C-alpha positions as CSV (number, residue, x, y, z in Angstrom):
1,M,-183.8,-92.1,39.2
2,K,-181.0,-90.7,41.4
3,G,-182.4,-92.1,44.6
4,L,-182.6,-95.5,43.1
5,E,-179.1,-95.2,41.7
6,I,-177.7,-94.7,45.1
7,R,-179.5,-97.7,46.5
8,S,-178.5,-99.8,43.5
9,I,-174.8,-98.9,44.0
10,L,-175.0,-100.0,47.7
11,L,-176.6,-103.2,46.6
12,V,-173.8,-104.0,44.2
13,S,-171.3,-104.3,47.0
14,I,-173.3,-107.0,48.8
15,F,-174.5,-108.7,45.7
16,S,-171.9,-111.5,45.5
17,T,-172.3,-112.3,49.2
18,V,-176.1,-112.6,49.1
19,L,-175.9,-114.5,45.9
20,L,-173.6,-117.1,47.3
21,S,-175.6,-117.5,50.6
22,G,-179.1,-117.4,49.1
23,C,-178.9,-119.1,45.7
24,R,-180.6,-122.4,45.4
25,D,-181.1,-125.0,42.7
26,F,-184.5,-124.7,41.1
27,S,-186.0,-127.6,39.2
28,V,-188.3,-127.2,36.2
29,N,-190.4,-130.1,35.0
30,K,-192.6,-129.7,32.0
31,I,-195.6,-131.9,32.8
32,N,-197.8,-131.3,29.9
33,D,-197.9,-129.7,26.4
34,S,-201.4,-129.5,24.9
35,I,-202.6,-128.1,21.6
36,V,-205.7,-125.9,21.9
37,D,-206.1,-124.9,18.3
38,N,-204.0,-125.5,15.2
39,Q,-205.5,-122.5,13.5
40,A,-205.2,-119.5,15.8
41,L,-205.2,-116.0,14.4
42,V,-202.1,-114.1,13.2
43,L,-202.6,-110.5,12.4
44,G,-201.4,-108.9,9.2
45,D,-203.7,-110.1,6.4
46,V,-204.3,-107.4,3.9
47,Q,-208.1,-107.7,3.9
48,Y,-208.3,-106.0,7.3
49,G,-206.1,-103.0,6.8
50,V,-202.7,-101.9,8.2
51,M,-201.2,-104.0,11.0
52,R,-200.7,-102.1,14.3
53,F,-198.5,-103.1,17.2
54,G,-197.3,-106.5,16.0
55,N,-199.0,-109.5,14.7
56,S,-199.9,-111.3,17.9
57,I,-203.5,-110.8,19.2
58,N,-203.5,-113.9,21.4
59,G,-201.0,-113.1,24.2
60,Q,-200.6,-109.5,25.1
61,S,-199.2,-108.3,28.4
62,F,-202.3,-106.2,29.2
63,Q,-204.7,-109.2,29.1
64,Q,-206.1,-110.0,32.6
65,D,-207.0,-112.8,32.1
66,A,-206.8,-114.8,28.9
67,L,-206.1,-118.0,30.7
68,I,-207.9,-118.8,34.0
69,T,-208.6,-121.9,36.2
70,Y,-211.7,-122.4,38.3
71,N,-213.1,-125.6,39.9
72,N,-210.5,-127.9,38.3
73,Y,-211.3,-126.6,34.8
74,Q,-209.1,-124.3,32.8
75,Y,-210.5,-121.7,30.3
76,L,-208.9,-119.8,27.5
77,G,-210.1,-116.9,25.4
78,Y,-208.6,-116.3,22.0
79,Y,-209.3,-115.5,18.3
80,D,-209.2,-118.4,15.8
81,G,-207.9,-118.2,12.2
82,N,-211.4,-117.2,11.0
83,R,-211.4,-114.2,13.3
84,H,-214.0,-115.6,15.6
85,V,-214.0,-115.1,19.4
86,C,-213.4,-118.5,21.0
87,V,-213.6,-119.8,24.5
88,A,-211.9,-123.2,25.1
89,R,-212.0,-125.3,28.3
90,R,-210.4,-128.5,29.5
91,E,-210.7,-130.6,32.7
92,L,-207.3,-130.6,34.5
93,P,-204.8,-131.9,34.5
94,E,-204.8,-133.3,30.9
95,G,-208.4,-133.2,29.6
96,R,-209.3,-132.6,25.9
97,W,-209.8,-129.0,24.9
98,E,-213.4,-128.2,24.0
99,I,-214.0,-125.0,22.0
100,I,-216.9,-122.6,21.6
101,R,-216.7,-120.5,18.5
102,F,-218.9,-117.4,18.3
103,K,-219.5,-117.3,14.6
104,N,-221.9,-114.4,14.7
105,Y,-219.1,-111.9,15.3
106,V,-216.0,-111.3,13.2
107,F,-213.0,-109.4,14.4
108,T,-212.3,-106.9,11.6
109,V,-209.1,-105.0,12.3
110,N,-205.4,-105.7,12.6
111,D,-204.9,-104.0,15.9
112,A,-203.2,-106.0,18.7
113,H,-204.9,-103.9,21.4
114,N,-208.2,-105.6,20.7
115,T,-207.7,-108.7,22.8
116,I,-210.1,-111.0,24.7
117,S,-210.4,-110.9,28.5
118,L,-212.1,-113.7,30.5
119,G,-213.6,-113.5,34.0
120,I,-215.3,-116.0,36.3
121,C,-217.5,-115.0,39.2
122,P,-217.1,-117.7,41.9
123,A,-220.3,-116.6,43.7
124,D,-222.6,-117.6,40.9
125,G,-220.4,-119.5,38.5
126,S,-221.0,-117.1,35.6
127,I,-218.3,-116.7,32.8
128,H,-217.7,-113.2,31.4
129,L,-216.1,-112.2,28.1
130,A,-215.0,-108.7,27.0
131,F,-213.3,-108.3,23.6
132,D,-212.3,-106.2,20.6
133,H,-211.7,-102.8,22.2
134,H,-209.4,-100.0,21.3
135,A,-211.2,-96.8,22.3
136,N,-214.5,-98.1,20.9
137,E,-217.8,-99.3,22.4
138,L,-218.0,-102.3,24.7
139,H,-218.4,-105.9,23.4
140,Y,-219.5,-108.1,26.3
141,R,-221.0,-111.6,26.7
142,I,-222.1,-113.3,29.9
143,S,-222.9,-117.0,30.4
144,K,-225.7,-118.6,32.3
145,V,-225.0,-118.9,36.1
146,E,-223.4,-122.0,37.6
147,I,-221.7,-122.9,34.3
148,A,-218.3,-122.8,36.0
149,T,-219.7,-124.2,39.3
150,H,-220.8,-127.5,37.7
151,P,-218.7,-127.7,34.6
152,E,-219.0,-131.4,34.2
153,S,-222.8,-131.2,33.9
154,V,-223.0,-128.8,31.0
155,E,-222.5,-129.3,27.3
156,W,-220.0,-126.8,26.1
157,D,-221.6,-124.9,23.3
158,V,-222.7,-121.4,22.2
159,S,-226.1,-121.7,23.9
160,L,-224.5,-121.2,27.3
161,F,-223.8,-117.5,26.5
162,G,-226.1,-114.6,25.8
163,D,-226.0,-112.0,23.1
164,I,-223.3,-109.3,22.8
165,L,-224.0,-106.3,25.0
166,T,-222.7,-102.7,24.8
167,E,-223.5,-101.7,28.4
168,L,-223.0,-103.1,31.9
169,E,-225.2,-100.9,34.0
170,K,-228.6,-100.7,32.4
171,G,-229.1,-97.6,30.3
172,I,-225.4,-96.6,30.5
173,P,-223.5,-97.5,27.3
174,V,-219.8,-98.1,27.7
175,K,-217.9,-96.2,25.0
176,S,-214.3,-95.6,24.3
177,I,-213.1,-98.6,26.2
178,T,-209.6,-100.1,26.1
179,Y,-207.6,-102.6,28.3
180,Q,-210.4,-104.3,30.0
181,R,-209.5,-106.5,33.0
182,F,-211.7,-108.8,35.1
183,V,-210.6,-109.3,38.7
184,Q,-212.1,-111.7,41.3
185,T,-212.8,-110.2,44.7
186,P,-212.0,-111.8,48.0
187,D,-215.8,-112.4,48.7
188,G,-216.3,-114.3,45.4
189,G,-217.5,-111.3,43.3
190,L,-216.1,-109.9,40.1
191,Q,-214.9,-106.5,39.0
192,L,-214.1,-105.0,35.6
193,F,-211.4,-102.4,35.2
194,Y,-210.9,-100.5,32.0
195,R,-209.6,-97.3,30.5
196,R,-212.0,-94.7,29.2
197,S,-210.8,-92.5,26.3
198,G,-207.2,-92.5,24.9
199,S,-203.7,-92.9,26.0
200,A,-203.1,-89.2,26.5
201,N,-206.4,-88.3,28.1
202,G,-207.5,-91.6,29.7
203,N,-209.3,-92.2,33.0
204,R,-209.3,-95.5,34.7
205,M,-212.7,-96.9,35.7
206,V,-214.0,-99.9,37.7
207,V,-217.5,-101.4,38.0
208,D,-218.8,-104.3,40.3
209,Y,-220.7,-107.4,39.3
210,D,-223.4,-108.2,41.8
211,P,-223.9,-112.0,41.7
212,S,-227.0,-111.9,43.8
213,E,-228.9,-110.2,41.0
214,G,-226.6,-110.8,38.0
215,L,-226.2,-107.0,37.5
216,W,-223.3,-104.6,37.2
217,R,-223.3,-101.6,39.6
218,N,-221.3,-98.7,40.9
219,T,-219.3,-97.5,37.9
220,R,-216.7,-95.2,39.3
221,Q,-213.5,-93.4,38.3
222,I,-210.1,-94.5,39.8
223,D,-207.8,-91.8,38.3
224,S,-207.7,-88.7,36.2
225,H,-205.7,-87.6,33.3
226,L,-205.5,-83.9,34.5
227,G,-202.4,-82.1,35.7
228,N,-199.4,-80.3,34.4
229,F,-196.1,-82.2,34.1
230,S,-192.6,-80.8,33.3
231,D,-189.2,-82.3,33.1
232,D,-186.0,-82.0,31.1
233,V,-187.7,-83.7,28.1
234,G,-190.6,-81.2,27.9
235,E,-194.0,-80.3,29.3
236,S,-197.4,-82.1,29.2
237,S,-200.9,-81.1,30.3
238,S,-202.6,-84.5,29.9
239,R,-201.8,-88.2,30.3
240,G,-203.1,-91.7,31.0
241,S,-202.2,-94.3,33.6
242,Y,-200.9,-97.7,32.5
243,P,-201.3,-100.2,35.3
244,N,-199.3,-103.4,35.8
245,G,-202.4,-104.9,37.3
246,Y,-205.0,-104.9,40.1
247,T,-204.3,-107.5,42.7
248,Y,-205.9,-108.5,45.9
249,G,-203.5,-109.5,48.7
250,P,-204.0,-112.0,51.6
251,D,-205.4,-109.1,53.8
252,K,-208.0,-108.3,51.1
253,K,-206.3,-105.1,50.1
254,L,-206.5,-104.2,46.5
255,H,-203.1,-103.1,45.1
256,T,-202.2,-101.4,41.9
257,T,-198.9,-100.1,40.4
258,W,-198.7,-98.0,37.3
259,V,-196.7,-95.6,35.2
260,W,-197.9,-92.3,33.7
261,R,-197.8,-91.8,30.0
262,E,-197.6,-88.2,29.0
263,K,-199.0,-86.7,25.8
264,A,-195.7,-86.8,24.0
265,T,-193.9,-88.5,21.1
266,Q,-190.6,-89.1,22.9
267,G,-190.0,-90.8,26.2
268,S,-193.6,-90.7,27.2
269,N,-193.7,-93.0,30.2
270,H,-192.2,-92.1,33.6
271,D,-192.1,-93.0,37.3
272,L,-193.5,-95.9,39.3
273,M,-196.7,-95.1,41.1
274,Y,-198.6,-97.1,43.8
275,A,-201.9,-97.0,45.6
276,Y,-204.1,-99.5,47.5
277,S,-207.7,-99.8,48.5
278,T,-209.3,-101.4,51.5
279,D,-212.9,-101.1,50.2
280,G,-212.7,-102.6,46.7
281,G,-211.7,-99.5,44.9
282,F,-214.2,-97.0,46.3
283,S,-211.4,-95.1,48.0
284,W,-207.6,-95.3,47.7
285,C,-204.7,-94.8,50.0
286,N,-201.2,-93.6,49.1
287,N,-197.9,-95.2,49.9
288,A,-197.9,-93.5,53.3
289,G,-201.3,-95.1,54.2
290,E,-203.2,-91.8,53.9
291,T,-206.6,-91.8,52.3
292,L,-206.7,-89.7,49.1
293,I,-209.4,-87.1,49.2
294,N,-209.7,-86.7,45.4
295,V,-209.5,-89.1,42.5
296,I,-205.9,-90.2,41.9
297,S,-204.0,-87.8,39.7
298,L,-200.5,-86.6,38.9
299,N,-200.7,-84.3,41.8
300,S,-201.8,-86.8,44.4
301,P,-199.4,-86.9,47.4
302,E,-197.1,-89.8,48.2
303,I,-198.1,-92.0,45.3
304,K,-194.8,-91.9,43.4
305,V,-192.5,-94.6,44.8
306,A,-189.7,-94.6,42.3
307,D,-188.2,-91.8,40.1
308,I,-187.8,-93.1,36.5
309,S,-187.1,-90.5,33.9
310,R,-188.8,-90.4,30.6
311,K,-185.4,-90.6,28.9
312,Y,-185.0,-94.2,30.2
313,G,-187.5,-95.7,27.7
314,L,-189.7,-97.1,30.5
315,M,-192.2,-99.6,29.1
316,N,-195.7,-99.9,30.5
317,T,-198.1,-102.7,31.5
318,H,-195.9,-105.4,32.9
319,G,-196.6,-107.9,35.7
320,Q,-197.2,-107.6,39.4
321,S,-197.9,-109.9,42.3
322,V,-198.6,-109.8,46.1
323,D,-196.6,-112.1,48.4
324,S,-197.9,-114.1,51.4
325,E,-197.0,-111.2,53.7
326,G,-198.9,-108.6,51.7
327,H,-196.0,-107.0,50.0
328,I,-196.6,-105.8,46.4
329,H,-194.0,-106.6,43.8
330,T,-193.6,-105.6,40.2
331,V,-191.0,-106.2,37.5
332,M,-190.7,-103.7,34.6
333,W,-188.2,-103.0,31.9
334,H,-186.3,-99.7,31.3
335,C,-182.8,-98.5,30.6
336,S,-180.3,-96.6,32.7
337,D,-177.3,-94.4,32.1
338,E,-175.0,-97.4,32.6
339,T,-176.9,-99.6,30.1
340,F,-177.0,-96.8,27.5
341,E,-173.3,-96.5,27.8
342,A,-172.7,-100.2,27.6
343,A,-174.9,-100.5,24.5
344,G,-173.2,-97.5,22.9
345,V,-176.5,-95.5,22.5
346,I,-177.9,-92.3,23.8
347,P,-181.1,-91.5,25.7
348,L,-184.2,-90.7,23.6
349,E,-182.5,-92.0,20.4
350,T,-185.6,-94.2,20.3
351,R,-188.9,-93.9,22.2
352,W,-188.4,-97.1,24.3
353,G,-184.6,-97.1,24.5
354,S,-182.3,-99.4,22.6
355,P,-183.2,-103.1,23.0
356,A,-179.6,-103.8,24.0
357,A,-179.9,-101.3,26.9
358,R,-183.1,-102.6,28.3
359,R,-183.1,-104.4,31.7
360,Y,-185.7,-105.9,33.9
361,H,-186.1,-104.1,37.3
362,H,-187.7,-105.7,40.3
363,Y,-189.4,-103.2,42.7
364,W,-191.2,-104.1,45.9
365,R,-192.6,-102.5,48.9
366,A,-191.1,-103.4,52.3
367,D,-192.8,-103.4,55.7
368,D,-191.8,-99.8,56.4
369,G,-193.2,-98.6,53.1
370,I,-189.8,-98.0,51.5
371,W,-189.5,-99.4,48.0
372,Q,-186.6,-101.7,47.2
373,H,-185.0,-102.1,43.8
374,R,-183.0,-104.8,42.0
375,E,-181.8,-104.8,38.4
376,L,-181.9,-108.3,36.9
377,P,-178.8,-109.7,35.2
378,V,-180.3,-110.1,31.7
379,V,-181.1,-108.0,28.6
380,A,-184.8,-107.7,28.7
381,G,-187.1,-109.4,26.2
382,N,-190.8,-108.6,26.0
383,R,-193.0,-107.6,28.9
384,P,-192.8,-110.1,31.8
385,K,-195.2,-111.6,34.2
386,L,-194.4,-112.3,37.8
387,F,-195.4,-115.2,40.1
388,L,-194.7,-115.7,43.8
389,D,-194.9,-119.1,45.5
390,K,-196.1,-119.8,49.1
391,N,-192.6,-119.3,50.4
392,N,-192.4,-116.0,48.4
393,N,-189.8,-117.2,45.9
394,A,-190.3,-115.3,42.7
395,Y,-190.6,-116.6,39.1
396,L,-190.6,-114.4,36.0
397,I,-191.8,-115.5,32.5
398,Y,-191.1,-113.5,29.3
399,G,-190.3,-113.9,25.7
400,S,-186.7,-113.6,24.7
401,K,-185.9,-112.5,21.1
402,M,-184.2,-115.2,19.1
403,S,-181.0,-113.9,17.5
404,S,-182.4,-114.0,14.0
405,A,-185.6,-112.1,14.8
406,S,-186.3,-108.6,13.7
407,M,-187.9,-105.9,15.9
408,E,-191.2,-104.2,15.0
409,R,-192.0,-100.7,16.2
410,E,-189.0,-101.0,18.5
411,V,-190.8,-103.3,20.9
412,Y,-192.5,-106.3,19.2
413,F,-190.8,-109.3,17.7
414,T,-192.3,-112.4,16.1
415,E,-189.7,-115.1,16.9
416,G,-189.0,-115.6,20.6
417,E,-188.4,-118.2,23.3
418,L,-190.1,-118.7,26.6
419,V,-187.7,-117.9,29.4
420,I,-188.4,-118.6,33.1
421,M,-186.2,-116.8,35.7
422,A,-186.3,-117.3,39.5
423,A,-185.1,-115.7,42.7
424,T,-185.4,-116.6,46.4
425,A,-187.0,-114.7,49.2
426,K,-184.2,-115.8,51.4
427,A,-181.7,-113.8,49.4
428,E,-184.2,-110.9,49.2
429,W,-184.6,-111.6,45.5
430,N,-181.0,-110.7,44.7
431,D,-180.1,-114.1,43.1
432,W,-182.1,-113.9,39.9
433,K,-181.1,-116.5,37.3
434,V,-182.5,-118.2,34.2
435,I,-183.8,-121.7,35.2
436,H,-185.5,-122.7,31.9
437,T,-185.7,-121.8,28.3
438,E,-188.4,-123.3,26.1
439,K,-187.4,-123.2,22.5
440,G,-189.7,-121.5,20.1
441,P,-190.2,-119.7,17.9
442,F,-193.2,-118.1,19.6
443,M,-194.8,-114.8,18.6
444,N,-196.7,-113.7,21.8
445,E,-195.9,-112.0,25.0
446,M,-196.0,-114.7,27.7
447,L,-199.2,-115.1,29.8
448,G,-199.6,-117.5,32.7
449,D,-202.6,-118.8,34.6
450,T,-202.3,-117.0,38.0
451,H,-205.4,-118.8,39.3
452,R,-203.9,-122.3,38.8
453,W,-200.6,-121.1,40.1
454,N,-202.2,-119.8,43.3
455,E,-204.1,-123.0,43.8
456,D,-201.4,-125.7,43.2
457,E,-198.3,-123.9,42.0
458,I,-198.4,-125.4,38.5
459,L,-197.5,-122.8,36.0
460,S,-199.6,-122.9,32.8
461,V,-198.2,-120.7,30.0
462,M,-199.9,-119.8,26.7
463,V,-197.7,-119.8,23.6
464,Q,-198.5,-119.4,19.9
465,E,-196.1,-120.6,17.3
466,S,-194.5,-118.0,15.0
467,P,-195.9,-117.7,11.4
468,E,-194.0,-118.0,8.2
469,K,-196.2,-115.3,6.7
470,H,-199.5,-114.3,8.2
471,E,-201.2,-117.7,8.2
472,P,-202.8,-119.0,11.4
473,T,-200.5,-121.0,13.7
474,T,-200.8,-123.5,16.6
475,L,-201.9,-122.2,20.0
476,R,-200.6,-124.3,23.0
477,I,-200.6,-124.4,26.7
478,L,-197.4,-125.5,28.5
479,D,-197.6,-126.8,32.1
480,F,-194.6,-126.6,34.4
481,K,-194.0,-127.8,37.9
482,L,-191.4,-125.5,39.5
483,R,-189.5,-126.4,42.7
């Protein structure tokens, strides 16, 4: 962290000058507030065992995507109060939500990892669902082709989708899968990224959907858990990567940033890593632009772009975005020596640092490959998502804990508000400020529709109202026009 501390100190001296010259007035107009389902699932009912990792299953930071727009229709994947997988759709901008409920499958655990991810392949109009995973076998459904291509011509019902599959490539079952993510490719294809095995020995995988034949191909490994790591906290011989995302830029490069999680009980996450691919994830380049010979690992050269010690309580799986000039950005939360001191706590007192000491940190890659760093002027809430407009102004959404809310497992809270922050490219994103707060209470981590944002710069955000106990609550989509 020392190199970043020096840079941050230099930035403090110019902060007020840049802030005054670059700050602008942003306007936030909420243009729609629609109810998807009044009975969306809340975890914690005794029938399904011990609750793990909070009670929100609809709206977790590692979902890519839960909410997606294609061809003027918006789609949402979620669990309803009867624990059924649901896919809802509406015609934009204010159409009525239609819901498919797959009643032949019941979600049977209280584990917030087991979210639903949605993908749409532009080349053939198929809709893909992957759901209910935490180191177990694949659950996957695919629709008929052209369902998303001609949405107005189809009746929205269960018959559009096939049976649940446990394999993608024929004859190759997918086991021990977690954190599935669908990503559209620049040529109209679709990819699925996921982790194989556990957090301390996980390998990242990717597989390609071939729309010409409706088949999945080329399952391949992105990174490896192997390697020996040692720091002032301890030693570790195994780990897993936790990506902030996989994002194609305007030049068709595929970018990923991530942190390593060591096999440890204290301060397990460390450092910001970066790699990119020019061939859709078959090969990867490091920050210096050199092609990596071997699968990405702890020992790969020039992939670490920021030193962040395990003692700073670095959280994993935040948001990232690529601007119009091809620069990758990410915002993550962690602590620092200064924020520990201000909060009156010490490092490693808790695994993720004291909530009062957490701050959001904006990292981005400049033209020369040197990574820049800003600390945002707010105490962090839950994990954020980042959006960049056509002028490269930045917007951040996150849940801020309401004053009366309690923390669960040091990270999760059930009563929050939606906060929108913004910063200008003109000020080199040094003028971050809160531009809107949407009163809750909401229980989820905030997820936005990146596809709709990229098309028309309308920000759709999924929120689920907080429960009084563990009863189902209302799931809504809020639409904002930001200027």
